[in-house]
ZAFI-938188 format. One record per atom (N, C-alpha, C, CB): x negated, y negated, z negated. Coordinates in steps of 0.1 Angstrom, whole numbers, plus 5000, padded with zeros to 4 digits. Glycine has a CB too. Example, Ala and Ser with C-alpha at 12.3 -4.5 7.8 and 13.67 -1.06 7.14 Angstrom:
2
486850574922;487750454922;486850334922;488750454910;487250224929;486350114929;487150004921;485950064943;
***
This chain:
452
748993588581;750193538573;750493668562;751693508584;751393618549;751693728540;752993688537;750693758528;753793758534;755193748527;755293808513;756193828536;756093718508;756193728491;757293718487;755393628483;757893748477;759393708473;758893608459;760593858468;759393508460;759193418449;760793388446;758293258452;761293398434;762893328428;763793398439;763093108429;763693498446;764493568453;764393528469;765793538447;763593448473;763393428486;762593478493;763193328488;762393498502;761193568511;760493448520;761893698522;759593428515;759193278526;757493338533;758893058511;757493288541;756193328548;755193188545;756593368566;753693248541;753093138544;751793138536;753893028541;750893048541;749593078543;748993098528;748992978551;748193168524;747693228514;745793128511;747693408520;746493018502;745392988495;744093058487;745892938488;742893098487;742093128477;741993048466;740993138482;742493058454;741892968447;741393058430;743092838446;740593038427;740193148418;740093318417;740893128412;740093358430;740493488437;741493548437;739793578434;742493418436;743793498438;744793448448;744593488424;746093488451;746493428465;747293288456;747593548476;747593188463;747993048458;748892978464;747192958458;749692968458;751392898464;751892738454;753093058459;751792668466;752092568460;753292448469;750792518458;754792468467;755792398472;755992268468;756792458471;756192198482;756192028480;758092028487;754391918493;758991968479;760291988490;760391788488;762192118483;760791758501;761291628509;762191588506;761491628520;763591558501;764791598503;765191428506;765391708490;765391418517;765391268527;764891318540;764391128520;764591428544;762991468554;763491398563;762491628559;764691378569;764991318582;764391158582;766691328585;764191108571;763690988573;762690938580;763490958564;762790828587;761590768592;760090818587;761690628588;760290758576;759190748566;758390888564;759890708553;758990978567;758591118566;756891168572;759891218574;756891118582;755391128590;754491038582;755291078607;754790938572;753690878565;754090948552;753490698565;754490998549;754791088537;753291208538;756591178539;753791258553;752591438552;751691348555;752691618565;751191248562;750091158568;749191148557;750591018573;749791128546;749091088534;748491198523;750191008527;748991308528;748591458522;746891518526;749891578531;746891488537;745591548544;744491498540;745591538557;744091378532;743191318527;743091388511;743491168530;743991438506;744191478492;744091638488;745491408487;744091698500;744691838500;743491928490;744791898519;742591868487;741591898479;742191898464;740591798482;742591808462;742891798450;744591848444;742491648447;745391848458;746591838457;747091998470;747091648460;746592088469;746592238478;747792268478;745792358473;748792148484;750492228487;750192318500;751992098492;750692418499;750492528509;752092578518;749892668500;753392458516;754592478518;755292318516;755092608508;755692278527;756592168525;758092218533;755892018533;758792158524;760492208529;760892048531;761892318512;761292048539;762191898546;763291938543;762191848565;764591898536;765691908532;766791768539;765591908517;767591808548;768691678551;769891698556;768191578562;770691628555;771991688563;772191648579;773391638556;771591548581;771291508595;770191608605;770591358594;771091698612;770391808615;769291768626;771291908619;769991708635;769291628642;767991538641;769991558643;768291458632;766891408631;765891498624;766991278623;766391568617;765691658608;765091738616;766491738599;765391838627;764391878635;763191768642;765191928646;763791668647;762391588652;761391568639;762891408657;762091528629;760491518616;759691608613;760591488602;760591708613;759591878608;758991888618;760392048605;759891878631;758591858642;757091818644;758991788647;757191688641;756091628640;755591668629;755991518641;755891658619;755091748604;754591868611;756291798590;754991948615;753992068620;753092048629;754592178625;753191978638;752291938646;750991818644;753091898656;751591768630;750291708621;749691808615;750791608609;750291908610;749592048601;748692078609;750492188596;749292108620;748692218635;747392138637;749692228654;747291988638;745891918643;745091928629;746091738651;745491968616;744691978609;744492088603;744891898604;744792218615;744292358606;745292398602;743392358593;746192358605;747392458593;747392468578;747192618595;746892358569;746592378559;748092438545;745792238558;748992378559;750292398547;751592438563;750692188532;752392498558;753692568568;754592448566;754692748563;755292438576;756692328572;757992408573;756892198584;758792398568;760392398571;761092308569;761092478567;762092348574;763092258576;764492358569;763192208594;765292248563;766792298558;767992158554;766592398542;768792218556;770392138552;770592178539;771892188560;770192278534;770692328521;769492298509;770992478523;770092178502;769092128492;768592278483;769891978480;769492328477;769392408465;767692518468;771192508464;768192518484;766792608490;765792538492;766992678502;765592418494;764692328495;763892328482;765192208498;764692318469;764192278454;764092398449;765292188444;763992528451;763892658447;762292638452;765092798455;761892688431;760292698432;759292628438;759892798435;759892448438;759392398446;758492348430;760392298458;757392298433;756492208420;756692048423;754492248420;756791998430;757191868431;758391828446;755591788433;759091758436;760391718446;760091618452;761791698440;760091538459;759991368467;761791368472;758491348487;762091238465;763591228472;763391098475;764991248462;763791078489;763790958498;765190968503;762590948509;766490988497;767290998505;768290838506;767991128500;769090848515;769690758520;771190778518;769390738533;772090768508;773590848511;774490758522;774490878496;774990798528;775890718541;775090678551;776590588537;773290718548;772690658561;772590558563;773090688571;771990468571;771890348574;772790258577;771290338581;773890298585;774990218581;775790168571;775690238586;775590248559;776290238546;775290138542;776490378536;774090088543;773489968543;773489868550;772689978544;773789868560;774489788569;775689738562;774789868583;776489828559;777789778554;777689708539;778889908553;776689718535;776389658523;775989518525;775389738515;775089498531;774589328537;775989258542;773289328552;776789348552;777689218554;778789248544;778389208570;779189338534;779889308521;779689158515;779489418511;778289188516;777589048503;777888918514;775189068497;777888918528;778188788537;779688758532;778188818555;780888838532;781988828533;782188798519;782588938540;781688778509;782088688499;780988628498;782588738488;779988578506;779588448501;778088438494;780588398492;777688598493;776588578482;775588658491;776888638465;774488698487;773188768488;773988938492;771988758471;773588968502;773789078506;772289158510;774889068518;771589238503;770589268503;770689438497;769889168495;769689518502;769489638500;769589718486;768389658506;768589618478;768489668465;768889558454;766989718464;769589458462;769389328449;770989278450;767889148454;771389268439;773089198435;773889348441;773689018447;774789298449;775989368450;775289488459;777289278458;774489458469;774089578475;773589678470;773489568483;772789658460;772189748450;773389828442;771089658438;773989748440;774989828434;775789908440;775589758428;776089898452;776589978460;775890108464;776889908468;774790088464;773790178467;773490278458;772790128469;773790198442;773290288432;774790398429;772590188416;775690338429;777190418432;776890488440;778490358438;776590518450;776590608458;775490738460;776490538468;774390698452;773090758450;773190868440;771990648444;773490788430;773390838415;773690978412;774290758406;774990988418;775591138424;774591208428;776491138435;774691178437;773391288445;772291328441;772791238454;771291188433;770291238428;770391318417;769591148426;771891328408;771891388394;772091568402;773491318380;772791578408;772691688414;771491778422;773591658420;770391698428;769191718426;768291748413;768991648430;768491678403;767991698391;768491838381;768391558386;769791818387;770292008377;770092118385;772192038374;769892078398;769592218407;767992218401;769692208429;767292148402;765992168396;766092258384;765492028393;766692198376;766992228365;766792438361;768592158365;767392438372;768092548375;767192638382;769192518381;766892628390;765792668402;764392638400;766192598414;764292498395;762892488397;762092408382;762792398411;762792458366;762792428356;761092328353;763192558348;760092368360;758992298356;758392218362;758192368353;759592188376;758792118390;758691928382;760292138411;758291848394;758391748390;759091648398;757391718388;759891548398;760891468404;759991328410;762191438393;759791318415;759291168420;760391098431;757591188429;760591028426;761890938433;761490828441;762890888423;761690818451;761590678458;763090618462;760590708472;764290688460;764990648467;765790518458;765790758472;766290428470;766390268460;767890308456;766290058471;768390198445;767490138438;766890198430;767890058433;765090208426;764290318421;764590308405;762590308426;764590138401;764690178386;765990228379;764390048378;766890168385;768490238383;768590378383;769490188394;767790408395;768090568396;767190648386;767790618412;766190588383;765390658374;766090658360;763890588375;766690538358;767090568345;768290638343;767190458338;769190678352;769990758353;769390888355;770890708362;768490888356;767491048359;767190998342;765591058376;766590958335;766590928319;767890988312;766490758317;768090938312;769790978304;770291108308;771190878309;770391118317;771291258326;770891368327;771691258339;769191388328;768791508333;767491558322;768191478349;766991688324;765891728315;764491708325;766291888310;764891678338;764091738344;762791598342;764691788359;761391638344;760091528343;760491418354;758391608347;760591348356;760791258368;759891098365;762691238370;759891058373;759190968380;759390868392;758491008382;759690678388;760490608401;759190558405;761990488399;759190528418;758090468422;758590388435;756990578426;757490288435;757990138444;756590148451;758389958434;756690078464;755490058469;754889968472;755390098476;755389838460;755189688457;753889688447;756489618449;753989788436;752889738426;751589768432;752889818411;751789888440;750189938450;749789828462;750390108461;750889768466;750689698473;749989538470;751689718479;750089488460;749889378455;748389408449;750889338445;748389528443;746589568443;745889588454;746289688437;746389588468;745689628478;745789488485;746189748485;746389358480;746289248483;744889218474;747689178480;744889218462;743989148457;742789238458;744389088444;742289368462;741489418469;740889338481;742089508471;741889318486;741489248504;740889098503;743189218515;741189008487;740988858487;739888888479;742188738482;739588958474;738288988462;737089088465;738989058449;737389208475;736489298476;736489378465;735189238478;737589398457;737289438444;737189648450;738789368431;737289758442;737789888446;739089888438;736790028443;740189948444;741589948441;741589958426;742490058448;740390078421;740890148408;740190068400;740590308405;739389958400;738789848394;739589778392;737689798398;740989708396;742289638396;743089658386;742989658406;742989588376;744289628366;745489518368;743689638349;746489558369;747489398368;748189448353;749189368384;748589338345;749489288336;750789308345;749089128331;751389388345;752389388354;753789418344;751889498365;754989338344;755689418337;757189338341;755089418322;758189438335;759189398343;760289528344;758689348356;761089498355;761989648361;761289648378;764589618360;762089758379;762189748396;762589658404;762789828401;761989618413;762289488420;762589328411;763589538428;762089338398;762289248391;761089198384;763289278384;759889188384;758489218379;758089078380;757389328387;757089048372;755888988365;754489038366;756088978353;753388958376;751989018374;751588858362;750789038394;751288948349;750788788337;749388788340;750888818317;748688908344;746888848343;746388978354;745888868320;745588928361;744789058367;743389048366;744889078382;743189168360;741289218354;740789288366;741189348338;739589248369;738889348377;737489348373;739089328391;737189508369;736189528366;735689498346;735489458377;737089488343;737489448330;736989298328;736889548319;737189238339;737289068335;738188988338;736288998339;738888908327;739988868334;739388748344;741288818323;740088758353;740088678368;741488628371;739588788380;741988588361;743188568365;743988418373;743588588353;743088318371;743288228378;742888228389;743088128373;741688268393;740888278407;742088378417;738988368405;742288488410;743388568420;744588488422;743788718413;745288428414;746388348411;746288258420;746388308399;745788198422;745388058429;745088118444;743987968422;744388178447;744588258461;745688308462;743788358464;746688398456;748188448460;749188338459;748688558452;748588258454;749888128458;749088048470;750287988443;747988018471;748087968484;747888018496;747487898485;748088208498;748688208507;750088288506;747888258516;750788208500;752088268494;753488288513;752788088477;752988178516;753488208531;753288318540;753088128537;752688378531;752588568541;753488628535;750988678541;753688628522;754988748517;756088668516;754788848501;756488508519;757288458521;757488358530;757488428512;757888378544;757888348556;758488188556;758588458564;759588208549;760288078549;760287948545;761088098545;759987848550;759187748542;760187728532;758787598551;761187718528;761987678516;761887808505;763687648520;762287918509;761688018497;760288008495;761988158500;759688008504;757887958503;757787878492;757187868515;758387758492;758187648482;758887648469;758487518489;759787728469;760687748454;759587858446;762587828456;758887978453;757888068448;756988008441;757188138456;756187898450;755087838446;755087748434;754587778456;756387688433;756787618426;756687708409;758187578433;757387788414;757787898402;756587958395;758488028408;755588038403;754488058403;753087968397;754488088413;753387818401;752687748394;753087718379;752387648401;754187728377;754887688365;754487788355;756387688368;755187928355;754788018353;753288118348;755188018359;752288038357;751188088358;751088258362;750788048344;752288278366;752388428364;752888438386;754088488346;752288608391;752388638406;753988708402;750988758415;754788658410;755688748414;756388848422;755888708415;757088938417;757689038427;758288968436;758589128421;758388988449;758788948460;760388968460;757989018472;760789048453;762289038455;762788898442;763089228450;761588858432;762388748427;762588598437;761588708412;762688618450;762788498459;764288498456;762188508477;765088618454;766688638454;767188548437;766988838455;766388558428;766388438415;766088338416;765788448406;764888318421;764188178421;764488098429;762988168423;764788138444;765288078455;766688108465;764388088461;767488138459;768788238460;769688148473;769888248441;769587988470;770287948479;769687928493;770787848475;768187908495;767587958506;767488088507;766487908507;767688188503;767388328505;768788318513;767088458490;770288298508;771188308512;771188248527;771888268503;770788138526;770888038538;769988148552;769887848534;768588208550;768188248559;769188398560;766688248557;769488458551;770188578557;771588528566;770488688545;771988418563;772988378572;772988388587;773088258570;771688308587;771288218603;770688368611;769688048602;770288418603;769588568611;771088638624;769188738592;770688648632;771388708642;772288858638;770388718652;771288948633;771689078627;770989088614;771389198637;771289208605;771189208591;770289298592;772289248583;769189298584;768189378578;767889538586;768689388564;769289548581;769689718585;769789778598;771089768580;770689638607;770889658621;769489628628;771889568626;768289578625;766989578626;766189718627;766489498615;766589778615;765989908615;766889998623;765889958601;768089978624;768090058633;767590048649;769290088632;767289918652;766689968665;765389998661;766789868676;764289958652;763090048648;763290158646;762390018637;764090218645;763990388636;764790428652;765390428614;765290368661;765490428676;764290448684;766290338685;763690348681;762190368691;761090468683;761290188693;760890498672;760190558665;760490678667;760090528654;761790728665;762290848668;762290888684;763490858663;762390818692;761990858704;760390908706;762390748713;759590818698;758090838693;757790988695;757890788675;758591038684;758591108673;758891258680;759691048661;759691258693;760291338700;758991398707;761391258707;758291308713;757191358721;756191458719;756691268723;756191578723;755791688717;753891668718;756591848726;753491578724;752191558726;751991468714;751691508741;752991418706;752791338693;752191418681;754191288688;751191408672;750391528665;750191418652;748591608674;750091308651;749891218641;750691098638;748791178644;750890998627;751690898624;751390808633;751490858611;752290758643;752490618649;752190538647;753190578651;751690428652;750990308645;752590248645;749390188655;753390228651;754390138656;755390178640;755090168675;754990268631;755390318617;755490178611;754190428609;754390118613;754190008605;755389908603;753089948611;756289878617;757189778616;758189838608;757789728628;758689988601;759189988596;759389968579;759190038602;758189918576;757989888562;757189988554;759189868555;757489978543;756790068536;755490048533;756790168541;754889998537;753290008536;752790058522;752489868539;751790198523;751190208508;752190318505;751190068498;753090348510;754090438506;753490638502;755290408520;752490618512;752290778509;751090728497;751590888526;750390668498;749190638490;749790618471;748190478498;750790578473;750990558459;751890668451;751690418457;752990768465;753290858461;752091008458;754290848468;750691028466;749991128462;749091038451;749091208476;748590908450;747790898436;748690938425;747290748433;749990948423;750890968413;750791098415;752190908413;751291188422;751291318424;749591418421;751991328439;748491338424;747391358420;747191358403;746591278426;747591248402;747291248383;748291378378;747991078374;749391398380;749991508371;749091638374;751691538375;748991638387;748391788395;747491798385;747591798413;746291688383;744991718378;744791638364;743791678389;745591618362;746091578344;745291478338;745891718332;744991358353;743691248350;744391168342;742991148362;745491128333;745591038329;745290908328;745391078324;745390888341;744990728341;746290678344;743690668353;745990538348;746990448344;747490398361;746290318332;748890408363;749190378371;750990268372;748790498376;751590198378;752490128377;753690198382;752290028383;754790248373;755790318384;757090258368;755290568391;758290308377;759390278367;759390448361;761090218375;759790398345;759390538335;760390488322;757290538329;760690558312;760990538303;760790458289;760990608305;760790348283;760690218279;759590298266;762390118275;760890368262;760390428245;759390328238;759590598245;759990208235;759290088230;758389988236;758690118221;757990058249;756789958257;756989838256;756689978273;758289748260;758589628260;759389618248;759289598272;758789558239;759889518225;761089428231;759089398210;762289478224;763289428225;764389508239;762789278226;763689608242;764489668254;764789838248;763389658273;765689878249;766090008247;765290078251;767190048251;765290188241;764490338241;764190388256;765490478233;765590408255;766190498272;766490398281;767790618272;765790288282;766090188297;764890218305;766090018294;764990228316;763990228329;763190068328;765090238346;761790118327;760889938331;760189998341;759589848318;759689908345;758689898355;757589838353;759089848366;756389928343;755189858341;753889988338;755389748328;752689938333;751590018337;751790188328;750189908332;751590258331;751790398321;750490498328;753790498323;750490588315;749290688318;750290818324;748190728303;749390858333;750190968341;749491088340;750190938357;750091218333;749391348335;750691438334;748191388323;749891538332;750691688336;752491688327;749391858329;751991598317;753191618306;754291488310;752591618287;754091388320;754991308322;753891198324;756191308309;755091078322;754390958324;754790858308;754690888340;753490788305;753990758288;753590588292;752790848272;754490518290;754490338294;753490298279;756690228294;752390228289;751690198281;752290038273;750190208288;751990038259;752589928249;752089758256;751589968230;753589678256;753489548260;753589458257;753989528266;752689338259;752989188250;754389178255;751889018254;755189148245;756389108244;756888928257;756489098226;757589008268;757588868275;758088798271;758088858285;757488658276;757988528271;759388468275;757088438274;759888398269;761388388270;761488298283;762088308256;760888288290;761388248306;761488378315;760288148314;761188468310;761488598320;762188718313;760088668326;761588688301;762588818289;764088748297;762488778264;764788658296;765888608297;766688688307;765788478299;766088688321;766588728334;766088868332;766088648349;764888938328;765289098326;766189118317;764189168320;766489068304;767389168296;769289148304;767189108275;768989028312;770489008320;770389128331;770688818330;769489178338;769489248349;769689428339;767689188359;768589378332;768789528323;770289588323;768489498305;770789458315;772089518310;773289558322;772689398299;773189468335;774089518343;773189628349;774689428353;771989678352;771589848356;772289938346;769789888356;772089908333;772990028326;774390008326;772590048310;775089938330;776389958331;776490018345;777189838328;775789988357;775590048367;775290198365;774589978372;774690258358;774490368354;775490478350;773890358347;776290358340;777290458331;778590418346;777790378309;778490368351;779790328363;779590448370;779690168375;778590448380;778290578385;778490728382;777490578386;778190728369;778290848363;779590888360;777690858352;780090818355;781790828349;782990788359;782090718336;782390698369;783790678380;784390578373;784990828383;783890478360;784990388356;785190268364;784790348343;786390238366;785990128373;785890018365;786690108385;786390018354;786089878348;784689868341;787189828338;784290018338;782689948339;781989888349;781790028338;782689978363;781689878373;781889768374;781589898386;783389708374;783689618373;782789478363;784789658370;782589548352;781589438343;780089468343;781889438327;780089548352;778089548361;778389438369;777389698374;779289408376;778989298383;779389198379;779389288394;780489178370;780489048361;778889008356;781489088348;777889128352;776789048342;775889018353;775989148328;775789038366;774988998377;774988888378;775189048387;773888778380;773888638382;774088588395;772888578378;773788698406;774388678419;775588718425;773788718424;776388728417;777888788421;778788658415;778288958413;780088628422;780988538421;781388578402;782388558436;782788488400;783188478391;783888598387;783688388392;784988578377;785788738374;786488738384;786688768361;787188648391;788388668401;787788718413;789188538405;786588678415;785788698430;784888838426;784488538433;784388888414;784088988411;785289128414;783888958397;786489098409;787389198411;787589218425;788589188404;787989088433;787989108449;786989168453;788088988456;785289178445;784389198455;784289388451;782789088454;784889398438;784989528441;785989618445;784789568433;787189558445;787789658455;787289668467;788989628458;787489568477;786089558489;785189688489;784989418485;784489658477;783289768481;783889938480;781989748468;784989978472;784990088464;785890158481;785790088444;786790038487;787390068495;786390118509;788389968496;785490028514;784190048520;783690188520;783189958514;783390218505;782390328502;783190458494;781190268492;784390448497;785690538496;784890678501;787290488507;784490668515;783990858516;782390908513;784090938533;782290768504;780590818495;780990848478;779190648495;782190838475;782190818458;782690908454;782890708452;782390958445;782991028432;783690978421;782091098426;784691088415;785091028402;786490958403;784090918397;786590848393;787990818391;788290688394;788290828378;787390628402;787390518409;788790478416;786390528418;789290548421;790490548429;791590578424;790490628438;791690668406;792790688402;793690558397;792490778393;
***
């Protein structure tokens, strides 16, 4: 072990020989107490030759859970010969100081805040979902100020670092970072890579040979063409995915609407479009469940953390698959690999539009294929969206931009306008009542002038 001083903090670390010099690379995970953390750590072992992390710093205010996830991460590292050391802290600035990569996966207010979002929607007879509609709006108001705190700390303590955001609602959070931070940032979601892996499963192709003509916003996107090894195989792949649509949308009424939409548009749909193309069926499904998805997650996580505590456990448990987030670590380290090695390959992420989608603002966050390298992400220019999808995209983008403005300024009237703009919220009178309700519920987590 060697002790050195980096940015005035003494750290213990394992020395990596690289070009005859001691090598140091720090990864910070903000939201380290997340049940997803073992999935993230597990994905790194297969890529250490290309992403030679020497330290992982896991940060979270939930000390009890953090000690459990960090303990498991240490045992996982030991199992693989201690390629990196694992530290945990409740101090965000300590975690990001000197970090080359900062992964954000936080949930302001914890899972209870998500449950309140879901129940809020049901109280107002609208869809209550984590990222779509009023649920996503509440989550964004709570989250954006915290994410910007992290970004501004990086500007001071890790100015050359990269921020990789998984925190929901990822697209709105990414837009806040684009507009209000100088840090190089990327918005990630596991859905694009999940769709790619579905194509791999049904065609036998290699992941790197599959290209999606994917256009839209986070959790609001369409795949217009599928190309495999340079050949357009859209009809074949789309017909297969329509055939097995009941695996994506298990509710028969939702599935019927989604199949009808895909057959007409001749596009594959991001799963979250069910809330726009089958809203009545989606709301009916939510209403008939005994527990919200958040309440189900509480039960899943309780079981997971009991597993994580076991001293003999030194690998990601199979039970983690029940939590969701398939291909989470694949997406994270595929992106970090491209940055670290300046591969300039194409990946589907949330990034600055900068003219890629015609008619959308340059500083808007969009989810499209982008060229990834050490200088950041550059969105690939897109064919203009057809009116059938452009209208909904513009509608939701206006809502998202208003939401960023409301979260940053604490302006209650802008918050009201954001809700009024969204197609899944009530009329103006209903939106005013909805806003008053959600502000009161979220009072402990909000800043600014909302309550003046």
